TORLOMI-175553 format. One record per residue: residue number from 1; residue in one letter; y, z, x of N, C-alpha, C in turn. Coordinates in steps of 0.05 Angstrom, whole numbers, plus 5000, padded with zeros to 4 digits. Each point is the difference from the previous one (the first is absolute). Layout:
BEGIN
<num=NUM, residu=A, npy=Y, npz=Z, npx=X, capy=Y, capz=Z, capx=X, cpy=Y, cpz=Z, cpx=X>;
...
# end
This chain:
BEGIN
<num=1, residu=X, npy=2698, npz=8919, npx=6175, capy=5016, capz=5018, capx=5008, cpy=4995, cpz=5014, cpx=5027>;
<num=2, residu=X, npy=4990, npz=5022, npx=5000, capy=4994, capz=5013, capx=5024, cpy=4972, cpz=4989, cpx=5012>;
<num=3, residu=X, npy=4993, npz=5006, npx=5028, capy=4974, capz=4999, capx=5007, cpy=5005, cpz=4975, cpx=5022>;
<num=4, residu=X, npy=5018, npz=4982, npx=5000, capy=5005, capz=4981, capx=5021, cpy=4980, cpz=4977, cpx=4997>;
<num=5, residu=X, npy=4981, npz=4996, npx=4976, capy=4983, capz=4978, capx=5000, cpy=5007, cpz=4980, cpx=4980>;
<num=6, residu=X, npy=5027, npz=4997, npx=5000, capy=5009, capz=4978, capx=4975, cpy=5012, cpz=5016, cpx=4979>;
<num=7, residu=X, npy=5006, npz=4979, npx=4978, capy=5008, capz=5011, capx=4975, cpy=4973, cpz=5014, cpx=4985>;
<num=8, residu=X, npy=5006, npz=5022, npx=4989, capy=4982, capz=5015, capx=4987, cpy=5011, cpz=5011, cpx=4974>;
<num=9, residu=X, npy=5025, npz=4992, npx=4993, capy=5009, capz=5015, capx=4975, cpy=5024, cpz=4984, cpx=4991>;
<num=10, residu=X, npy=5005, npz=4996, npx=4978, capy=5023, capz=4989, capx=4986, cpy=5011, cpz=5010, cpx=4985>;
<num=11, residu=X, npy=5030, npz=4997, npx=4994, capy=5017, capz=5012, capx=4979, cpy=5020, cpz=4979, cpx=4989>;
<num=12, residu=X, npy=5016, npz=5006, npx=4984, capy=5021, capz=4982, capx=4988, cpy=5024, cpz=5017, cpx=5002>;
<num=13, residu=X, npy=5023, npz=4988, npx=5012, capy=5032, capz=5013, capx=5000, cpy=5010, cpz=4997, cpx=4975>;
<num=14, residu=X, npy=5009, npz=5026, npx=4993, capy=5018, capz=5005, capx=4975, cpy=5025, cpz=4993, cpx=5008>;
<num=15, residu=X, npy=5018, npz=5006, npx=5017, capy=5022, capz=5001, capx=5004, cpy=5010, cpz=5031, cpx=5013>;
<num=16, residu=X, npy=5026, npz=4997, npx=5008, capy=5009, capz=5028, capx=5010, cpy=4983, cpz=5012, cpx=5018>;
<num=17, residu=X, npy=4985, npz=4990, npx=5017, capy=4986, capz=5009, capx=5015, cpy=4968, cpz=5015, cpx=4995>;
<num=18, residu=X, npy=4996, npz=4988, npx=4979, capy=4971, capz=5013, capx=4984, cpy=4981, cpz=4977, cpx=4998>;
<num=19, residu=X, npy=4973, npz=5010, npx=4998, capy=4980, capz=4979, capx=4995, cpy=4979, cpz=5015, cpx=4988>;
<num=20, residu=X, npy=4984, npz=4986, npx=4983, capy=4977, capz=5013, capx=4987, cpy=4973, cpz=4986, cpx=5013>;
<num=21, residu=X, npy=4985, npz=5020, npx=4998, capy=4972, capz=4991, capx=5014, cpy=4976, cpz=5018, cpx=4990>;
<num=22, residu=X, npy=4975, npz=4997, npx=5004, capy=4978, capz=5019, capx=4994, cpy=4985, cpz=5007, cpx=5022>;
<num=23, residu=X, npy=5001, npz=5022, npx=5013, capy=4987, capz=5002, capx=5023, cpy=4969, cpz=4999, cpx=4998>;
<num=24, residu=X, npy=4991, npz=5014, npx=4975, capy=4970, capz=4998, capx=4999, cpy=5000, cpz=5007, cpx=4970>;
<num=25, residu=X, npy=4976, npz=4998, npx=4985, capy=4994, capz=5006, capx=4971, cpy=5007, cpz=5028, cpx=4991>;
<num=26, residu=X, npy=4998, npz=5019, npx=5018, capy=4999, capz=5028, capx=4992, cpy=5031, cpz=5008, cpx=4999>;
<num=27, residu=X, npy=5019, npz=4989, npx=5018, capy=5025, capz=5007, capx=4998, cpy=5019, cpz=4982, cpx=4984>;
<num=28, residu=X, npy=4987, npz=4977, npx=4992, capy=5012, capz=4985, capx=4979, cpy=5029, cpz=4983, cpx=5008>;
<num=29, residu=X, npy=5014, npz=4994, npx=4988, capy=5025, capz=4985, capx=5005, cpy=5022, cpz=5021, cpx=5005>;
<num=30, residu=X, npy=5017, npz=4990, npx=5025, capy=5019, capz=5021, capx=5012, cpy=5023, cpz=4979, cpx=5005>;
<num=31, residu=X, npy=5026, npz=5016, npx=4995, capy=5022, capz=4981, capx=5012, cpy=5006, cpz=5017, cpx=5018>;
<num=32, residu=X, npy=5012, npz=4990, npx=5024, capy=5005, capz=5014, capx=5025, cpy=5022, cpz=4990, cpx=5014>;
<num=33, residu=X, npy=5014, npz=5010, npx=5014, capy=5026, capz=4986, capx=5020, cpy=4984, cpz=4982, cpx=5024>;
<num=34, residu=X, npy=5016, npz=4982, npx=5007, capy=4996, capz=4986, capx=5022, cpy=5008, cpz=5014, cpx=5028>;
<num=35, residu=X, npy=5016, npz=5018, npx=4998, capy=5004, capz=5018, capx=5025, cpy=4973, cpz=5020, cpx=5001>;
<num=36, residu=X, npy=5000, npz=5013, npx=5026, capy=4984, capz=5023, capx=5001, cpy=4975, cpz=4984, cpx=5014>;
<num=37, residu=X, npy=4973, npz=5009, npx=4989, capy=4979, capz=4992, capx=5011, cpy=4993, cpz=4967, cpx=4997>;
<num=38, residu=X, npy=5014, npz=4987, npx=4978, capy=4990, capz=4977, capx=4995, cpy=5022, cpz=4981, cpx=5015>;
<num=39, residu=X, npy=5021, npz=5011, npx=5011, capy=5022, capz=4981, capx=5016, cpy=4984, cpz=4981, cpx=5024>;
<num=40, residu=X, npy=4984, npz=5015, npx=5012, capy=4989, capz=4983, capx=5023, cpy=4978, cpz=4982, cpx=4992>;
<num=41, residu=X, npy=4990, npz=5000, npx=4977, capy=4974, capz=4989, capx=4991, cpy=5004, cpz=4967, cpx=4985>;
<num=42, residu=X, npy=5024, npz=4995, npx=4995, capy=5004, capz=4978, capx=4987, cpy=4996, cpz=4978, cpx=5017>;
<num=43, residu=X, npy=4983, npz=4982, npx=4991, capy=4985, capz=4978, capx=5014, cpy=5018, cpz=4975, cpx=4993>;
<num=44, residu=X, npy=5006, npz=4991, npx=4972, capy=5012, capz=4983, capx=4998, cpy=5013, cpz=4998, cpx=4966>;
<num=45, residu=X, npy=5015, npz=4982, npx=4998, capy=5011, capz=5003, capx=4968, cpy=5003, cpz=4972, cpx=4987>;
<num=46, residu=X, npy=4991, npz=5001, npx=4981, capy=5008, capz=4971, capx=4985, cpy=5010, cpz=5003, cpx=4979>;
<num=47, residu=X, npy=5025, npz=4987, npx=4988, capy=5009, capz=4995, capx=4978, cpy=4995, cpz=4979, cpx=4976>;
<num=48, residu=X, npy=4990, npz=5011, npx=4979, capy=4985, capz=4988, capx=4979, cpy=5025, cpz=4987, cpx=4977>;
<num=49, residu=X, npy=5002, npz=4982, npx=4992, capy=5012, capz=4985, capx=4983, cpy=4992, cpz=4990, cpx=4980>;
<num=50, residu=X, npy=5006, npz=5003, npx=4976, capy=4988, capz=4999, capx=4974, cpy=5012, cpz=4967, cpx=4988>;
# end
């Protein structure tokens, strides 16, 4: 995500502009919007089929 040294964080897209991720063990799992701070940090997206 931040820092410019490649991918350092991962999350899963939930739909409606939201994604789930865990920044660190202390903060636990969070649901955030892809707008705001995260908007410019998206490196790539993959779609998973079952």
